[in-house]
N, C-alpha and C positions, 0 to 999 in steps of 0.2 A: 505493499498500500506507499503511495507516494501523496506527497501536496509539496503546491509553490506556494512560496508567499516573501514580501517585503518585510525589511526590518529599516526603522530610522532611530532617530536621534531620542525620539519624543517615549520609544518603546522601551531605551533604555532607564528612561527616568522614572516609567510605571515599575522596572523591575527593580530598580535603587530604593524607590518610596517602599517597595512590597516589602523588601529586604530590610528595611530601615522596621518595619510594623511588627516583623514576623520571624526573624531570626534568633536566637538567644545569644548568636554571636554578636550582633550589631547591638540589640539592648544592651549588652554589656560595657561593648567599645562607649555606647552614650552615656551609659551611667557612669562608668570611670572619667569621661569629659568633665560631666557634670559636675562629679564629685573635684575634680582639679581644679577648674573654672570657680567653682565656689569657696574652694577650700584658699585659694592664693591668696585673694585679699584679705580674708581673716587671718592666714598666716603674717602677712606682711605688717597688719595690724598690729598684731601681736609683737614681733621682731621690733617695729618703730617705737611701741608702750614700754618695752626692756630699756629699749637702746636710750629713750628721754626719761626713763627711771619714772615716769607714770604711778600714781598710786592705784591701789588696786581698783576703785570705784572709777577712777578717769579709764584706764585699761576697758573695764567693762563696757562702760558708756561707748568706747569708742570700737571698740567690737561689735557691740550692737548695732549703731548707726551704719558699719560698715557691712553687716548680717543685711539690715533692711535695706539699703539704698545700692550697695553693688553685688553681691555676693547670691544674692535669693535670685535678683533679674538676671544675676549670669547664668544662675543654675535651671532657671526655667528658659531662658531663651538658647542655650545651647543647643537643642535639640534643631531647633530652627537653622542654627549657625552650620551644624551637622550636614542636616539636608542640603543647603546652601552652596557648602564646601564639596561636598559630594557630586552635586550638579555642576558645579566650576571645573571639576578635574574631568567628569565625563565629556562636558564641552570640548576642554583643552585635549582630552584622548580621541577626539573625534577628530579633532585638525589634523591629527601626526597619522602615523601609517598602522597602528595600534589598532584601529577600529575597521582600515581599510574593507579586512574581509568579510568582517561581520555586518556591516553597514548594505541595504539593496537584497539584490535576489537571493533565494537559499530553494533549496531542494532538498527536502526530509523524507526518506523511505523506512520502512519498519519492513526487517525482513528477521526468520526464525534466530540468523546467528548476530546479528549488529543491527545498532542503529545507524544508518548512515546520512552525513546531513554534505550538500556539494552547494558551494559559490562559484565563483566566477573566479577566485582564488585556491582556494581549498576544497577537498575531497577527502572526508574524514570518515571512519569507518570507526564506531563509539561500542564497543563492548557493552554487553548487557550488565553485567559486572562492578562495570564503571561508574555505574548509574545508582544515585543514591537513594534518589526519589523523584516523581513526577508529580507534580500538584497541577492544577485545572481550575482557574476562577474565570469567571463570567465572559471574559472579554481576550485571556490569554493562559496557554500551557508554559509552564516551566518544567525544563528537564533537567534536573541538579544532579552536578558530578560531584559536588561537594556544598558545604551548609552555603556558600554566598558567591558560586557560578553555577549558570546554569544556560540552557540556549531556552531560545525566547519564541514563543512563536505566539503573534499578533493573531486572533481570530478574524478579527476587520480585514485583514490584510494578504486573506487568502485569498490569489489570483487562478490555483490549478487545484481539482483536489477537492475533498468533502472533508473539513475539518470532521464532523464527528463522526464519520467514521473512521479516518483516521486516528483518534482519540481513544474511539476503543480498542483499536486493534494496537495499538500502543502501549494503550493500562492494561490487555490483553496477554499480550507478550512477553511484555516486562513479568507480570505474575509467574506467568510458567515458566519464565526463564527460572529469575531470580527466587520466586515463590514467595 
């Protein structure tokens, strides 16, 4: 069974946002960033208080003000910053040769032995045991090869083949081969 489809930059943004919402690794990365961003001003305030020999009361007031005015907003805004930075990196990569073989036309074929993806630059055979999971959402199917890397199939950009039949065959073959 075979389908042909197109991938553009928007599809990578959708996948990136999906990962940010669902991947435990991405959630953990965001939490770490939030903690670093929030604790930095507090640590600086504490060091400043020690260096200036503030009284305990003045130190508490300084840390409380920093918490409310700097650390809390930084904690709350970090996820938005992370998404922005991620989109900026994707845009930057798309202008380089890194995404050359990923953007544009694709042909994917399901066989009993492997999953094949063909583009203008690549012809790849993916063994079934190297696929970690397959997730289908309303407009996309993601074929994960690790926790944060996947082949993206945008359902609305199918140019040849039947996406429903393809997904049924893909899932059926994956379950049969992998178990």
